[in-house]
A tleap script that builds the chain and sets N, CA, C and O, in Angstrom:
source leaprc.protein.ff14SB
mol = sequence {
  NASN TRP LEU ARG ASP LEU VAL TRP ILE SER
  LYS GLY GLN ILE VAL SER ARG ARG SER LEU
  ILE ARG HIE LEU ALA SER ASN ARG GLU ALA
  ARG ALA SER LEU ARG ARG PHE LEU GLY GLY
  ARG THR ALA ALA GLN ILE PRO VAL THR TYR
  THR GLY ILE ASP PRO ASP GLU ILE ASP ALA
  MET GLU SER GLN GLY ILE SER ARG GLU ALA
  ILE ARG TYR ARG PHE GLY ILE SER THR GLY
  VAL LEU VAL VAL SER VAL GLY GLN PHE ILE
  GLU ARG LYS GLY CYS TRP VAL VAL GLY ALA
  ALA LEU LYS GLU LEU ALA GLU GLN GLY VAL
  GLN PHE THR PHE LEU TRP LEU SER THR SER
  GLU ILE SER GLU GLU ILE ARG SER ARG VAL
  GLY ASN TYR GLY LEU GLY SER SER PHE GLN
  CVAL
}
set mol.1.N position { 4.515 0.577 32.793 }
set mol.1.CA position { 3.752 -0.492 33.421 }
set mol.1.C position { 3.923 -0.441 34.926 }
set mol.1.O position { 4.713 0.359 35.427 }
set mol.2.N position { 3.215 -1.260 35.644 }
set mol.2.CA position { 3.204 -1.206 37.105 }
set mol.2.C position { 4.564 -1.518 37.719 }
set mol.2.O position { 4.926 -0.939 38.743 }
set mol.3.N position { 5.327 -2.435 37.100 }
set mol.3.CA position { 6.634 -2.792 37.649 }
set mol.3.C position { 7.621 -1.624 37.524 }
set mol.3.O position { 8.365 -1.324 38.458 }
set mol.4.N position { 7.616 -0.983 36.374 }
set mol.4.CA position { 8.482 0.187 36.182 }
set mol.4.C position { 8.115 1.292 37.166 }
set mol.4.O position { 8.994 1.914 37.761 }
set mol.5.N position { 6.816 1.537 37.336 }
set mol.5.CA position { 6.373 2.544 38.299 }
set mol.5.C position { 6.831 2.205 39.707 }
set mol.5.O position { 7.273 3.082 40.449 }
set mol.6.N position { 6.729 0.945 40.072 }
set mol.6.CA position { 7.153 0.520 41.406 }
set mol.6.C position { 8.646 0.772 41.605 }
set mol.6.O position { 9.066 1.232 42.667 }
set mol.7.N position { 9.444 0.471 40.586 }
set mol.7.CA position { 10.886 0.715 40.668 }
set mol.7.C position { 11.161 2.211 40.843 }
set mol.7.O position { 11.963 2.594 41.694 }
set mol.8.N position { 10.503 3.056 40.047 }
set mol.8.CA position { 10.728 4.504 40.142 }
set mol.8.C position { 10.235 5.065 41.468 }
set mol.8.O position { 10.866 5.961 42.029 }
set mol.9.N position { 9.128 4.558 41.971 }
set mol.9.CA position { 8.635 5.005 43.273 }
set mol.9.C position { 9.644 4.632 44.353 }
set mol.9.O position { 9.944 5.443 45.229 }
set mol.10.N position { 10.164 3.419 44.295 }
set mol.10.CA position { 11.180 2.984 45.269 }
set mol.10.C position { 12.420 3.863 45.183 }
set mol.10.O position { 12.936 4.311 46.207 }
set mol.11.N position { 12.904 4.114 43.960 }
set mol.11.CA position { 14.079 4.986 43.784 }
set mol.11.C position { 13.802 6.378 44.339 }
set mol.11.O position { 14.630 6.956 45.043 }
set mol.12.N position { 12.633 6.903 44.014 }
set mol.12.CA position { 12.278 8.248 44.472 }
set mol.12.C position { 12.247 8.355 45.978 }
set mol.12.O position { 12.721 9.340 46.544 }
set mol.13.N position { 11.694 7.350 46.632 }
set mol.13.CA position { 11.637 7.354 48.095 }
set mol.13.C position { 13.035 7.304 48.705 }
set mol.13.O position { 13.316 7.993 49.686 }
set mol.14.N position { 13.904 6.492 48.123 }
set mol.14.CA position { 15.274 6.379 48.631 }
set mol.14.C position { 16.032 7.677 48.418 }
set mol.14.O position { 16.663 8.190 49.343 }
set mol.15.N position { 15.974 8.210 47.206 }
set mol.15.CA position { 16.725 9.423 46.880 }
set mol.15.C position { 16.214 10.614 47.673 }
set mol.15.O position { 17.006 11.459 48.091 }
set mol.16.N position { 14.912 10.700 47.889 }
set mol.16.CA position { 14.354 11.860 48.591 }
set mol.16.C position { 14.786 11.922 50.049 }
set mol.16.O position { 14.662 12.967 50.688 }
set mol.17.N position { 15.285 10.826 50.576 }
set mol.17.CA position { 15.767 10.811 51.971 }
set mol.17.C position { 17.218 11.246 52.100 }
set mol.17.O position { 17.695 11.479 53.211 }
set mol.18.N position { 17.926 11.359 50.984 }
set mol.18.CA position { 19.347 11.736 51.010 }
set mol.18.C position { 19.484 13.237 51.184 }
set mol.18.O position { 18.891 14.004 50.425 }
set mol.19.N position { 20.242 13.661 52.155 }
set mol.19.CA position { 20.378 15.091 52.431 }
set mol.19.C position { 21.202 15.822 51.373 }
set mol.19.O position { 21.068 17.038 51.232 }
set mol.20.N position { 22.045 15.119 50.632 }
set mol.20.CA position { 22.886 15.781 49.632 }
set mol.20.C position { 22.208 15.912 48.265 }
set mol.20.O position { 22.779 16.493 47.342 }
set mol.21.N position { 21.011 15.382 48.138 }
set mol.21.CA position { 20.298 15.443 46.868 }
set mol.21.C position { 19.327 16.606 46.907 }
set mol.21.O position { 18.554 16.754 47.853 }
set mol.22.N position { 19.373 17.422 45.879 }
set mol.22.CA position { 18.468 18.569 45.757 }
set mol.22.C position { 17.605 18.343 44.516 }
set mol.22.O position { 18.128 18.279 43.404 }
set mol.23.N position { 16.302 18.224 44.694 }
set mol.23.CA position { 15.383 18.035 43.570 }
set mol.23.C position { 14.954 19.399 43.041 }
set mol.23.O position { 14.647 20.306 43.815 }
set mol.24.N position { 14.936 19.535 41.725 }
set mol.24.CA position { 14.432 20.729 41.064 }
set mol.24.C position { 13.534 20.280 39.930 }
set mol.24.O position { 13.777 19.244 39.312 }
set mol.25.N position { 12.504 21.051 39.657 }
set mol.25.CA position { 11.614 20.741 38.542 }
set mol.25.C position { 11.643 21.903 37.552 }
set mol.25.O position { 11.819 23.057 37.942 }
set mol.26.N position { 11.471 21.590 36.276 }
set mol.26.CA position { 11.545 22.625 35.250 }
set mol.26.C position { 10.239 23.396 35.097 }
set mol.26.O position { 10.227 24.465 34.487 }
set mol.27.N position { 9.147 22.877 35.635 }
set mol.27.CA position { 7.872 23.591 35.605 }
set mol.27.C position { 6.922 22.971 36.626 }
set mol.27.O position { 7.239 21.949 37.235 }
set mol.28.N position { 5.753 23.594 36.811 }
set mol.28.CA position { 4.803 23.107 37.828 }
set mol.28.C position { 4.289 21.708 37.506 }
set mol.28.O position { 4.081 20.891 38.403 }
set mol.29.N position { 4.087 21.442 36.220 }
set mol.29.CA position { 3.583 20.120 35.834 }
set mol.29.C position { 4.609 19.034 36.173 }
set mol.29.O position { 4.252 17.958 36.654 }
set mol.30.N position { 5.877 19.328 35.918 }
set mol.30.CA position { 6.930 18.361 36.262 }
set mol.30.C position { 6.967 18.128 37.765 }
set mol.30.O position { 7.117 16.996 38.225 }
set mol.31.N position { 6.826 19.215 38.530 }
set mol.31.CA position { 6.814 19.072 39.989 }
set mol.31.C position { 5.621 18.225 40.425 }
set mol.31.O position { 5.757 17.361 41.292 }
set mol.32.N position { 4.460 18.465 39.833 }
set mol.32.CA position { 3.269 17.690 40.196 }
set mol.32.C position { 3.457 16.208 39.869 }
set mol.32.O position { 2.999 15.341 40.613 }
set mol.33.N position { 4.130 15.924 38.756 }
set mol.33.CA position { 4.332 14.514 38.379 }
set mol.33.C position { 5.264 13.799 39.346 }
set mol.33.O position { 5.213 12.575 39.459 }
set mol.34.N position { 6.114 14.544 40.043 }
set mol.34.CA position { 7.039 13.932 40.996 }
set mol.34.C position { 6.346 13.452 42.261 }
set mol.34.O position { 6.886 12.606 42.974 }
set mol.35.N position { 5.155 13.978 42.554 }
set mol.35.CA position { 4.425 13.542 43.749 }
set mol.35.C position { 4.263 12.026 43.770 }
set mol.35.O position { 4.352 11.387 44.819 }
set mol.36.N position { 4.033 11.488 42.626 }
set mol.36.CA position { 3.821 10.040 42.507 }
set mol.36.C position { 5.050 9.258 42.943 }
set mol.36.O position { 4.935 8.159 43.486 }
set mol.37.N position { 6.227 9.828 42.704 }
set mol.37.CA position { 7.470 9.114 42.983 }
set mol.37.C position { 8.121 9.513 44.301 }
set mol.37.O position { 8.861 8.726 44.891 }
set mol.38.N position { 7.850 10.728 44.765 }
set mol.38.CA position { 8.514 11.205 45.978 }
set mol.38.C position { 7.575 11.355 47.158 }
set mol.38.O position { 8.031 11.545 48.286 }
set mol.39.N position { 6.304 11.276 46.931 }
set mol.39.CA position { 5.335 11.521 47.990 }
set mol.39.C position { 4.886 12.982 47.944 }
set mol.39.O position { 5.686 13.863 47.632 }
set mol.40.N position { 3.648 13.239 48.242 }
set mol.40.CA position { 3.068 14.576 48.127 }
set mol.40.C position { 3.784 15.652 48.912 }
set mol.40.O position { 4.026 16.741 48.393 }
set mol.41.N position { 4.125 15.363 50.153 }
set mol.41.CA position { 4.767 16.376 50.987 }
set mol.41.C position { 6.126 16.763 50.422 }
set mol.41.O position { 6.456 17.948 50.358 }
set mol.42.N position { 6.904 15.791 50.019 }
set mol.42.CA position { 8.229 16.059 49.477 }
set mol.42.C position { 8.132 16.802 48.149 }
set mol.42.O position { 8.864 17.766 47.926 }
set mol.43.N position { 7.239 16.366 47.271 }
set mol.43.CA position { 7.107 17.005 45.963 }
set mol.43.C position { 6.693 18.469 46.107 }
set mol.43.O position { 7.137 19.311 45.326 }
set mol.44.N position { 5.866 18.781 47.073 }
set mol.44.CA position { 5.440 20.167 47.277 }
set mol.44.C position { 6.611 21.058 47.670 }
set mol.44.O position { 6.555 22.273 47.480 }
set mol.45.N position { 7.645 20.482 48.203 }
set mol.45.CA position { 8.818 21.252 48.624 }
set mol.45.C position { 9.826 21.463 47.499 }
set mol.45.O position { 10.816 22.170 47.688 }
set mol.46.N position { 9.595 20.868 46.345 }
set mol.46.CA position { 10.538 20.975 45.231 }
set mol.46.C position { 10.380 22.331 44.557 }
set mol.46.O position { 9.286 22.670 44.106 }
set mol.47.N position { 11.464 23.118 44.482 }
set mol.47.CA position { 11.363 24.413 43.806 }
set mol.47.C position { 11.273 24.241 42.289 }
set mol.47.O position { 11.837 23.305 41.722 }
set mol.48.N position { 10.564 25.146 41.654 }
set mol.48.CA position { 10.489 25.202 40.204 }
set mol.48.C position { 11.563 26.181 39.741 }
set mol.48.O position { 11.612 27.315 40.218 }
set mol.49.N position { 12.424 25.756 38.815 }
set mol.49.CA position { 13.573 26.574 38.413 }
set mol.49.C position { 13.435 27.246 37.054 }
set mol.49.O position { 14.235 28.123 36.729 }
set mol.50.N position { 12.458 26.866 36.261 }
set mol.50.CA position { 12.164 27.420 34.945 }
set mol.50.C position { 13.372 27.546 34.023 }
set mol.50.O position { 13.476 26.764 33.078 }
set mol.51.N position { 14.289 28.483 34.243 }
set mol.51.CA position { 15.349 28.706 33.256 }
set mol.51.C position { 16.752 28.620 33.810 }
set mol.51.O position { 17.703 28.902 33.080 }
set mol.52.N position { 16.925 28.253 35.033 }
set mol.52.CA position { 18.284 28.182 35.556 }
set mol.52.C position { 18.303 28.007 37.050 }
set mol.52.O position { 17.276 27.759 37.683 }
set mol.53.N position { 19.479 28.140 37.599 }
set mol.53.CA position { 19.660 27.982 39.033 }
set mol.53.C position { 20.032 29.328 39.620 }
set mol.53.O position { 20.931 30.008 39.125 }
set mol.54.N position { 19.350 29.697 40.654 }
set mol.54.CA position { 19.610 30.936 41.358 }
set mol.54.C position { 20.907 30.776 42.164 }
set mol.54.O position { 21.042 29.817 42.923 }
set mol.55.N position { 21.863 31.703 42.007 }
set mol.55.CA position { 23.106 31.588 42.792 }
set mol.55.C position { 22.858 31.512 44.298 }
set mol.55.O position { 23.647 30.916 45.031 }
set mol.56.N position { 21.758 32.119 44.760 }
set mol.56.CA position { 21.434 32.028 46.187 }
set mol.56.C position { 21.154 30.586 46.597 }
set mol.56.O position { 21.406 30.199 47.738 }
set mol.57.N position { 20.622 29.779 45.647 }
set mol.57.CA position { 20.382 28.369 45.949 }
set mol.57.C position { 21.695 27.622 46.132 }
set mol.57.O position { 21.798 26.743 46.988 }
set mol.58.N position { 22.696 27.968 45.334 }
set mol.58.CA position { 24.007 27.337 45.475 }
set mol.58.C position { 24.604 27.714 46.825 }
set mol.58.O position { 25.173 26.870 47.516 }
set mol.59.N position { 24.472 28.993 47.199 }
set mol.59.CA position { 24.957 29.429 48.507 }
set mol.59.C position { 24.252 28.664 49.622 }
set mol.59.O position { 24.874 28.288 50.616 }
set mol.60.N position { 22.943 28.436 49.451 }
set mol.60.CA position { 22.186 27.685 50.462 }
set mol.60.C position { 22.680 26.247 50.537 }
set mol.60.O position { 22.771 25.678 51.625 }
set mol.61.N position { 23.001 25.653 49.384 }
set mol.61.CA position { 23.531 24.291 49.379 }
set mol.61.C position { 24.864 24.251 50.116 }
set mol.61.O position { 25.135 23.322 50.876 }
set mol.62.N position { 25.694 25.269 49.886 }
set mol.62.CA position { 26.983 25.305 50.575 }
set mol.62.C position { 26.780 25.436 52.076 }
set mol.62.O position { 27.533 24.855 52.858 }
set mol.63.N position { 25.760 26.199 52.489 }
set mol.63.CA position { 25.508 26.341 53.921 }
set mol.63.C position { 25.032 25.027 54.538 }
set mol.63.O position { 25.100 24.848 55.754 }
set mol.64.N position { 24.546 24.100 53.688 }
set mol.64.CA position { 24.140 22.774 54.155 }
set mol.64.C position { 25.298 21.787 54.104 }
set mol.64.O position { 25.115 20.596 54.359 }
set mol.65.N position { 26.491 22.281 53.772 }
set mol.65.CA position { 27.671 21.420 53.778 }
set mol.65.C position { 28.038 20.831 52.431 }
set mol.65.O position { 28.952 20.010 52.354 }
set mol.66.N position { 27.351 21.226 51.358 }
set mol.66.CA position { 27.680 20.730 50.023 }
set mol.66.C position { 28.540 21.793 49.346 }
set mol.66.O position { 28.032 22.830 48.920 }
set mol.67.N position { 29.810 21.541 49.250 }
set mol.67.CA position { 30.698 22.540 48.676 }
set mol.67.C position { 30.874 22.342 47.178 }
set mol.67.O position { 30.731 21.235 46.659 }
set mol.68.N position { 31.184 23.417 46.507 }
set mol.68.CA position { 31.476 23.339 45.080 }
set mol.68.C position { 32.696 22.442 44.857 }
set mol.68.O position { 32.759 21.695 43.881 }
set mol.69.N position { 33.641 22.526 45.754 }
set mol.69.CA position { 34.847 21.705 45.640 }
set mol.69.C position { 34.512 20.220 45.734 }
set mol.69.O position { 35.115 19.400 45.042 }
set mol.70.N position { 33.551 19.875 46.589 }
set mol.70.CA position { 33.151 18.474 46.728 }
set mol.70.C position { 32.552 17.954 45.425 }
set mol.70.O position { 32.826 16.826 45.014 }
set mol.71.N position { 31.739 18.776 44.783 }
set mol.71.CA position { 31.144 18.366 43.511 }
set mol.71.C position { 32.229 18.226 42.455 }
set mol.71.O position { 32.247 17.249 41.706 }
set mol.72.N position { 33.128 19.189 42.389 }
set mol.72.CA position { 34.221 19.143 41.416 }
set mol.72.C position { 35.109 17.915 41.643 }
set mol.72.O position { 35.476 17.226 40.691 }
set mol.73.N position { 35.449 17.648 42.895 }
set mol.73.CA position { 36.309 16.510 43.216 }
set mol.73.C position { 35.650 15.203 42.805 }
set mol.73.O position { 36.297 14.326 42.233 }
set mol.74.N position { 34.366 15.077 43.099 }
set mol.74.CA position { 33.627 13.840 42.785 }
set mol.74.C position { 33.690 13.501 41.299 }
set mol.74.O position { 33.761 12.330 40.927 }
set mol.75.N position { 33.665 14.530 40.448 }
set mol.75.CA position { 33.650 14.295 39.007 }
set mol.75.C position { 34.981 14.631 38.339 }
set mol.75.O position { 35.054 14.678 37.111 }
set mol.76.N position { 36.023 14.864 39.115 }
set mol.76.CA position { 37.352 15.085 38.554 }
set mol.76.C position { 37.480 16.359 37.744 }
set mol.76.O position { 38.175 16.378 36.728 }
set mol.77.N position { 36.823 17.424 38.177 }
set mol.77.CA position { 36.827 18.687 37.450 }
set mol.77.C position { 37.616 19.703 38.261 }
set mol.77.O position { 37.282 19.978 39.414 }
set mol.78.N position { 38.669 20.264 37.656 }
set mol.78.CA position { 39.528 21.155 38.419 }
set mol.78.C position { 39.396 22.625 38.038 }
set mol.78.O position { 39.668 23.484 38.877 }
set mol.79.N position { 38.992 22.952 36.821 }
set mol.79.CA position { 38.920 24.358 36.423 }
set mol.79.C position { 37.620 24.663 35.692 }
set mol.79.O position { 36.919 23.761 35.232 }
set mol.80.N position { 37.315 25.943 35.595 }
set mol.80.CA position { 36.171 26.401 34.824 }
set mol.80.C position { 34.845 26.212 35.532 }
set mol.80.O position { 34.781 25.794 36.688 }
set mol.81.N position { 33.798 26.530 34.807 }
set mol.81.CA position { 32.434 26.442 35.308 }
set mol.81.C position { 31.958 24.993 35.188 }
set mol.81.O position { 32.220 24.330 34.184 }
set mol.82.N position { 31.274 24.519 36.189 }
set mol.82.CA position { 30.681 23.183 36.153 }
set mol.82.C position { 29.180 23.331 35.951 }
set mol.82.O position { 28.501 23.983 36.743 }
set mol.83.N position { 28.667 22.723 34.887 }
set mol.83.CA position { 27.237 22.724 34.594 }
set mol.83.C position { 26.770 21.277 34.643 }
set mol.83.O position { 27.360 20.409 34.000 }
set mol.84.N position { 25.703 21.012 35.411 }
set mol.84.CA position { 25.203 19.652 35.560 }
set mol.84.C position { 23.739 19.621 35.150 }
set mol.84.O position { 22.952 20.481 35.548 }
set mol.85.N position { 23.382 18.622 34.352 }
set mol.85.CA position { 21.986 18.380 33.988 }
set mol.85.C position { 21.687 16.908 34.267 }
set mol.85.O position { 22.502 16.026 33.998 }
set mol.86.N position { 20.501 16.672 34.809 }
set mol.86.CA position { 20.099 15.312 35.141 }
set mol.86.C position { 18.849 14.965 34.346 }
set mol.86.O position { 17.882 15.728 34.341 }
set mol.87.N position { 18.864 13.832 33.684 }
set mol.87.CA position { 17.693 13.389 32.932 }
set mol.87.C position { 18.103 12.616 31.701 }
set mol.87.O position { 19.287 12.379 31.462 }
set mol.88.N position { 17.124 12.229 30.933 }
set mol.88.CA position { 17.392 11.488 29.714 }
set mol.88.C position { 18.068 12.400 28.693 }
set mol.88.O position { 17.748 13.586 28.604 }
set mol.89.N position { 18.978 11.857 27.943 }
set mol.89.CA position { 19.659 12.603 26.890 }
set mol.89.C position { 18.862 12.403 25.608 }
set mol.89.O position { 19.201 11.575 24.762 }
set mol.90.N position { 17.784 13.193 25.488 }
set mol.90.CA position { 16.883 13.052 24.349 }
set mol.90.C position { 16.538 14.427 23.794 }
set mol.90.O position { 16.675 15.447 24.469 }
set mol.91.N position { 16.093 14.423 22.557 }
set mol.91.CA position { 15.841 15.682 21.853 }
set mol.91.C position { 14.783 16.549 22.530 }
set mol.91.O position { 14.955 17.765 22.612 }
set mol.92.N position { 13.704 15.960 23.013 }
set mol.92.CA position { 12.651 16.788 23.606 }
set mol.92.C position { 13.102 17.473 24.897 }
set mol.92.O position { 12.449 18.399 25.377 }
set mol.93.N position { 14.219 17.012 25.452 }
set mol.93.CA position { 14.782 17.664 26.630 }
set mol.93.C position { 15.820 18.719 26.243 }
set mol.93.O position { 16.454 19.321 27.109 }
set mol.94.N position { 15.989 18.937 24.943 }
set mol.94.CA position { 16.857 20.012 24.483 }
set mol.94.C position { 18.329 19.675 24.394 }
set mol.94.O position { 19.174 20.568 24.459 }
set mol.95.N position { 18.650 18.405 24.246 }
set mol.95.CA position { 20.063 18.023 24.261 }
set mol.95.C position { 20.857 18.701 23.145 }
set mol.95.O position { 22.015 19.057 23.359 }
set mol.96.N position { 20.274 18.888 21.970 }
set mol.96.CA position { 21.034 19.496 20.869 }
set mol.96.C position { 21.082 21.016 20.993 }
set mol.96.O position { 22.013 21.646 20.494 }
set mol.97.N position { 20.106 21.600 21.642 }
set mol.97.CA position { 20.160 23.036 21.939 }
set mol.97.C position { 21.304 23.289 22.918 }
set mol.97.O position { 22.070 24.241 22.765 }
set mol.98.N position { 21.406 22.426 23.921 }
set mol.98.CA position { 22.506 22.529 24.890 }
set mol.98.C position { 23.847 22.356 24.183 }
set mol.98.O position { 24.783 23.116 24.431 }
set mol.99.N position { 23.942 21.366 23.307 }
set mol.99.CA position { 25.186 21.136 22.574 }
set mol.99.C position { 25.619 22.352 21.781 }
set mol.99.O position { 26.792 22.724 21.803 }
set mol.100.N position { 24.680 22.981 21.075 }
set mol.100.CA position { 24.997 24.173 20.284 }
set mol.100.C position { 25.426 25.339 21.173 }
set mol.100.O position { 26.350 26.076 20.831 }
set mol.101.N position { 24.755 25.504 22.313 }
set mol.101.CA position { 25.114 26.585 23.236 }
set mol.101.C position { 26.506 26.358 23.823 }
set mol.101.O position { 27.289 27.299 23.953 }
set mol.102.N position { 26.811 25.115 24.176 }
set mol.102.CA position { 28.126 24.811 24.731 }
set mol.102.C position { 29.225 25.009 23.691 }
set mol.102.O position { 30.314 25.484 24.016 }
set mol.103.N position { 28.942 24.648 22.451 }
set mol.103.CA position { 29.910 24.863 21.376 }
set mol.103.C position { 30.212 26.353 21.234 }
set mol.103.O position { 31.364 26.751 21.062 }
set mol.104.N position { 29.163 27.168 21.308 }
set mol.104.CA position { 29.341 28.622 21.222 }
set mol.104.C position { 30.192 29.143 22.387 }
set mol.104.O position { 31.065 29.989 22.189 }
set mol.105.N position { 29.939 28.644 23.586 }
set mol.105.CA position { 30.748 29.050 24.746 }
set mol.105.C position { 32.214 28.664 24.554 }
set mol.105.O position { 33.119 29.452 24.826 }
set mol.106.N position { 32.427 27.440 24.081 }
set mol.106.CA position { 33.800 26.969 23.867 }
set mol.106.C position { 34.509 27.848 22.838 }
set mol.106.O position { 35.681 28.183 23.007 }
set mol.107.N position { 33.803 28.218 21.782 }
set mol.107.CA position { 34.395 29.073 20.755 }
set mol.107.C position { 34.738 30.455 21.294 }
set mol.107.O position { 35.623 31.128 20.765 }
set mol.108.N position { 34.040 30.882 22.348 }
set mol.108.CA position { 34.314 32.168 22.983 }
set mol.108.C position { 35.420 32.059 24.038 }
set mol.108.O position { 35.803 33.056 24.651 }
set mol.109.N position { 35.923 30.850 24.239 }
set mol.109.CA position { 37.020 30.651 25.178 }
set mol.109.C position { 36.603 30.425 26.624 }
set mol.109.O position { 37.446 30.448 27.522 }
set mol.110.N position { 35.326 30.210 26.856 }
set mol.110.CA position { 34.846 29.957 28.224 }
set mol.110.C position { 35.263 28.549 28.635 }
set mol.110.O position { 35.018 27.584 27.911 }
set mol.111.N position { 35.892 28.438 29.799 }
set mol.111.CA position { 36.273 27.120 30.317 }
set mol.111.C position { 35.106 26.554 31.113 }
set mol.111.O position { 34.590 27.212 32.017 }
set mol.112.N position { 34.693 25.352 30.786 }
set mol.112.CA position { 33.574 24.723 31.469 }
set mol.112.C position { 33.682 23.210 31.332 }
set mol.112.O position { 34.406 22.683 30.488 }
set mol.113.N position { 32.939 22.544 32.186 }
set mol.113.CA position { 32.690 21.120 32.037 }
set mol.113.C position { 31.194 20.944 32.159 }
set mol.113.O position { 30.589 21.365 33.144 }
set mol.114.N position { 30.598 20.319 31.155 }
set mol.114.CA position { 29.173 20.027 31.176 }
set mol.114.C position { 29.015 18.551 31.488 }
set mol.114.O position { 29.578 17.700 30.799 }
set mol.115.N position { 28.259 18.251 32.514 }
set mol.115.CA position { 28.065 16.885 32.967 }
set mol.115.C position { 26.585 16.546 32.875 }
set mol.115.O position { 25.767 17.117 33.596 }
set mol.116.N position { 26.241 15.618 31.990 }
set mol.116.CA position { 24.849 15.186 31.840 }
set mol.116.C position { 24.726 13.833 32.507 }
set mol.116.O position { 25.305 12.850 32.047 }
set mol.117.N position { 23.968 13.783 33.599 }
set mol.117.CA position { 23.773 12.546 34.350 }
set mol.117.C position { 22.470 11.894 33.912 }
set mol.117.O position { 21.409 12.517 33.952 }
set mol.118.N position { 22.558 10.645 33.498 }
set mol.118.CA position { 21.392 9.939 32.996 }
set mol.118.C position { 21.499 8.464 33.354 }
set mol.118.O position { 22.595 7.912 33.455 }
set mol.119.N position { 20.351 7.841 33.543 }
set mol.119.CA position { 20.347 6.405 33.828 }
set mol.119.C position { 20.291 5.582 32.549 }
set mol.119.O position { 20.508 4.371 32.584 }
set mol.120.N position { 20.004 6.222 31.422 }
set mol.120.CA position { 19.910 5.476 30.170 }
set mol.120.C position { 21.250 5.481 29.442 }
set mol.120.O position { 22.040 6.417 29.572 }
set mol.121.N position { 21.488 4.431 28.682 }
set mol.121.CA position { 22.705 4.317 27.889 }
set mol.121.C position { 22.649 5.274 26.707 }
set mol.121.O position { 21.587 5.501 26.127 }
set mol.122.N position { 23.789 5.824 26.360 }
set mol.122.CA position { 23.891 6.732 25.226 }
set mol.122.C position { 24.357 5.917 24.020 }
set mol.122.O position { 25.365 5.213 24.087 }
set mol.123.N position { 23.623 6.019 22.936 }
set mol.123.CA position { 23.965 5.234 21.741 }
set mol.123.C position { 25.220 5.793 21.073 }
set mol.123.O position { 25.608 6.939 21.297 }
set mol.124.N position { 25.834 4.964 20.260 }
set mol.124.CA position { 27.021 5.404 19.511 }
set mol.124.C position { 26.675 6.546 18.561 }
set mol.124.O position { 27.487 7.446 18.344 }
set mol.125.N position { 25.474 6.509 17.997 }
set mol.125.CA position { 25.036 7.585 17.106 }
set mol.125.C position { 25.004 8.929 17.843 }
set mol.125.O position { 25.462 9.946 17.321 }
set mol.126.N position { 24.462 8.918 19.051 }
set mol.126.CA position { 24.405 10.148 19.851 }
set mol.126.C position { 25.811 10.570 20.248 }
set mol.126.O position { 26.142 11.753 20.165 }
set mol.127.N position { 26.648 9.624 20.680 }
set mol.127.CA position { 28.035 9.965 21.033 }
set mol.127.C position { 28.759 10.599 19.856 }
set mol.127.O position { 29.524 11.548 20.027 }
set mol.128.N position { 28.518 10.079 18.673 }
set mol.128.CA position { 29.140 10.629 17.472 }
set mol.128.C position { 28.660 12.052 17.223 }
set mol.128.O position { 29.452 12.941 16.910 }
set mol.129.N position { 27.370 12.254 17.363 }
set mol.129.CA position { 26.820 13.610 17.149 }
set mol.129.C position { 27.358 14.590 18.184 }
set mol.129.O position { 27.682 15.730 17.850 }
set mol.130.N position { 27.455 14.157 19.431 }
set mol.130.CA position { 28.048 15.005 20.471 }
set mol.130.C position { 29.494 15.332 20.099 }
set mol.130.O position { 29.947 16.462 20.282 }
set mol.131.N position { 30.211 14.341 19.579 }
set mol.131.CA position { 31.596 14.547 19.166 }
set mol.131.C position { 31.740 15.602 18.087 }
set mol.131.O position { 32.770 16.273 18.006 }
set mol.132.N position { 30.721 15.755 17.257 }
set mol.132.CA position { 30.760 16.762 16.190 }
set mol.132.C position { 30.771 18.192 16.714 }
set mol.132.O position { 31.113 19.116 15.976 }
set mol.133.N position { 30.401 18.387 17.979 }
set mol.133.CA position { 30.439 19.726 18.562 }
set mol.133.C position { 31.865 20.141 18.936 }
set mol.133.O position { 32.120 21.311 19.221 }
set mol.134.N position { 32.790 19.181 18.933 }
set mol.134.CA position { 34.182 19.493 19.222 }
set mol.134.C position { 34.444 19.947 20.645 }
set mol.134.O position { 35.311 20.788 20.882 }
set mol.135.N position { 33.709 19.402 21.582 }
set mol.135.CA position { 33.843 19.830 22.988 }
set mol.135.C position { 34.831 18.972 23.765 }
set mol.135.O position { 35.252 19.360 24.855 }
set mol.136.N position { 35.206 17.828 23.236 }
set mol.136.CA position { 36.163 16.954 23.914 }
set mol.136.C position { 35.715 16.591 25.314 }
set mol.136.O position { 34.554 16.250 25.542 }
set mol.137.N position { 36.645 16.666 26.246 }
set mol.137.CA position { 36.350 16.271 27.622 }
set mol.137.C position { 35.521 17.310 28.375 }
set mol.137.O position { 35.134 17.084 29.522 }
set mol.138.N position { 35.246 18.453 27.731 }
set mol.138.CA position { 34.364 19.452 28.359 }
set mol.138.C position { 32.927 18.968 28.450 }
set mol.138.O position { 32.139 19.484 29.243 }
set mol.139.N position { 32.589 17.976 27.637 }
set mol.139.CA position { 31.238 17.438 27.587 }
set mol.139.C position { 31.283 16.000 28.054 }
set mol.139.O position { 31.878 15.147 27.396 }
set mol.140.N position { 30.657 15.728 29.186 }
set mol.140.CA position { 30.674 14.374 29.734 }
set mol.140.C position { 29.247 13.867 29.903 }
set mol.140.O position { 28.397 14.538 30.488 }
set mol.141.N position { 29.007 12.685 29.387 }
set mol.141.CA position { 27.690 12.059 29.520 }
set mol.141.C position { 27.861 10.786 30.326 }
set mol.141.O position { 26.886 10.076 30.574 }
savepdb mol mol.pdb
quit
């Protein structure tokens, strides 16, 4: 509805002005939909990442003063790979595919912390299902 759109547009305008925030879209359609919330000029500057993050992008972020250590410190992560996903924790976004992949990594002995950042509350049912992957504190929602 119009009120929800107004709230998201306001959030988008505020967040898009923050120098430490990097927007990425999973495809061209997602990037186009962000124009409504971030403004056309800003949305056009959003890179499309399709299947992952280019290590050169991380290096570029570090050159802008965003260190890996700063991200780790902010979320209390001291060892292993840090993986961050932002968005709703819902099936159409692949949450259970991610869970299965992370379980496989854990079984292979890979040290990681997966951090899913979302504005929506996670139900007890979902928390229970996440718990079934046996990831413990490696999986944070």
